[in-house]
C-alpha positions as CSV (number, residue, x, y, z in Angstrom):
1,M,2.3,-36.9,-21.1
2,I,1.5,-33.2,-20.4
3,S,4.4,-31.0,-19.7
4,P,4.7,-29.4,-16.1
5,T,4.4,-26.0,-17.6
6,A,1.2,-26.8,-19.5
7,L,-0.2,-28.6,-16.5
8,T,0.5,-25.7,-14.3
9,I,-1.1,-23.1,-16.7
10,V,-4.2,-25.2,-17.2
11,S,-4.7,-26.2,-13.6
12,Y,-4.4,-22.6,-12.6
13,A,-6.5,-21.0,-15.4
14,I,-9.5,-23.3,-15.0
15,P,-10.5,-22.5,-11.4
16,A,-9.4,-19.0,-11.6
17,T,-11.6,-18.4,-14.6
18,V,-14.6,-20.2,-13.2
19,I,-14.5,-18.5,-9.7
20,S,-13.8,-15.0,-11.2
21,G,-16.5,-15.5,-13.7
22,L,-19.1,-16.4,-11.0
23,T,-17.8,-13.4,-9.0
24,I,-18.4,-11.1,-12.0
25,I,-21.9,-12.6,-12.5
26,V,-22.8,-12.0,-8.8
27,G,-21.3,-8.4,-9.1
28,R,-23.5,-7.6,-12.0
29,E,-26.5,-8.7,-10.2
30,R,-25.5,-6.2,-7.6
31,Q,-25.1,-3.5,-10.2
32,I,-21.3,-3.4,-10.0
33,S,-19.8,-2.1,-13.2
34,W,-16.6,-4.0,-13.9
35,Q,-13.7,-2.3,-15.7
36,L,-12.3,-4.1,-18.7
37,W,-8.9,-4.7,-17.0
38,E,-10.3,-5.8,-13.7
39,P,-10.6,-9.5,-14.4
40,V,-7.0,-9.4,-15.7
41,V,-5.7,-9.1,-12.1
42,I,-6.4,-12.8,-11.5
43,T,-3.2,-13.5,-13.4
44,L,-1.2,-11.4,-10.8
45,P,-0.7,-14.4,-8.3
46,F,0.4,-16.7,-11.1
47,L,2.9,-14.2,-12.3
48,M,4.3,-13.7,-8.8
49,V,4.8,-17.5,-8.3
50,L,6.1,-17.7,-11.9
51,A,8.7,-15.0,-11.2
52,Y,9.8,-16.8,-8.1
53,V,10.2,-20.1,-9.9
54,V,11.9,-18.6,-13.0
55,L,14.4,-16.6,-10.8
56,T,15.1,-19.7,-8.6
57,F,15.1,-22.6,-11.1
58,G,15.1,-20.9,-14.6
59,S,11.7,-22.4,-15.7
60,I,8.6,-24.1,-14.5
61,H,9.7,-27.4,-16.1
62,Q,13.2,-27.3,-14.4
63,G,11.7,-26.2,-11.0
64,V,9.3,-29.3,-11.0
65,M,12.0,-31.6,-12.0
66,E,14.3,-30.3,-9.2
67,M,11.6,-30.3,-6.6
68,E,10.6,-33.8,-7.7
69,F,6.9,-32.9,-7.6
70,H,4.4,-35.5,-8.7
71,P,2.2,-34.2,-11.4
72,V,-0.8,-34.5,-9.1
73,A,1.0,-32.2,-6.6
74,V,1.6,-29.7,-9.5
75,A,-2.0,-29.7,-10.5
76,M,-3.1,-29.5,-6.9
77,I,-0.8,-26.6,-6.1
78,A,-1.8,-24.7,-9.2
79,G,-5.5,-25.5,-8.8
80,I,-5.6,-24.1,-5.3
81,G,-3.7,-21.1,-6.4
82,G,-6.2,-20.5,-9.2
83,F,-9.0,-20.9,-6.8
84,L,-7.6,-18.3,-4.6
85,A,-6.9,-16.0,-7.6
86,G,-10.4,-16.2,-8.6
87,L,-11.5,-15.0,-5.3
88,S,-9.3,-11.7,-5.7
89,L,-12.4,-10.1,-7.3
90,L,-14.6,-11.0,-4.3
91,P,-13.6,-7.9,-2.1
92,R,-15.1,-5.8,-4.9
93,V,-18.5,-7.5,-4.5
94,I,-18.3,-7.4,-0.6
95,F,-17.3,-3.8,-0.3
96,N,-19.2,-2.3,-3.2
97,K,-20.0,1.0,-1.4
98,I,-16.4,1.9,-0.6
99,D,-14.7,4.9,-2.2
100,I,-11.6,3.1,-3.4
101,P,-11.4,2.5,-7.2
102,G,-12.5,-1.0,-8.1
103,L,-9.3,-1.7,-10.0
104,T,-7.2,-0.7,-7.0
105,L,-9.2,-2.9,-4.7
106,S,-9.0,-5.9,-7.0
107,A,-5.3,-5.4,-7.7
108,A,-4.5,-5.2,-4.0
109,S,-6.5,-8.3,-3.3
110,A,-4.7,-10.2,-6.0
111,F,-1.3,-9.0,-4.8
112,L,-2.1,-10.2,-1.3
113,I,-3.4,-13.6,-2.7
114,G,-0.2,-13.7,-4.7
115,L,1.9,-13.5,-1.6
116,L,-0.3,-16.2,-0.1
117,C,0.4,-18.4,-3.1
118,L,4.1,-17.7,-2.9
119,K,4.1,-18.9,0.7
120,M,2.0,-21.9,-0.1
121,F,4.4,-22.8,-3.1
122,F,7.5,-22.3,-0.9
123,L,6.1,-24.4,2.0
124,M,5.2,-27.2,-0.5
125,A,8.7,-27.0,-2.1
126,A,10.3,-27.0,1.4
127,F,8.4,-30.2,2.3
128,A,8.9,-32.0,-1.0
129,N,12.6,-31.4,-1.4
130,P,14.2,-29.0,1.1
131,M,17.7,-29.6,-0.3
132,A,16.6,-28.1,-3.7
133,L,16.1,-24.7,-2.0
134,L,19.7,-24.5,-1.0
135,S,22.3,-23.0,-3.2
136,P,24.9,-25.5,-4.5
137,D,27.7,-22.9,-3.7
């Protein structure tokens, strides 16, 4: 059986890579020059959720076990987060005539999507096992 950590990373990475890749291809057709580090911002939402989980539970594996998430729920949450993270490059395509640097626009978009992913994860955790969010003290 695949570990929750590997399942989370794979479920996030596949849709994030596919959607951001399609966005980059569409952007190139519109003569947008992508910076080397710009596609890397798709990891920001994952890192934000990872920081929350590690600070709260210690690790992804421990968090999944304490929340009593089903593996399908883990894959679904990470997959939706990856899909949204892939869309973080989309504002660069939509607002290609704006005077803001491309990396700044993509990073701001990824940060806001990261906040959305944090909210989504927290709400899923609250519905799955609300008692796990309370401190034992």
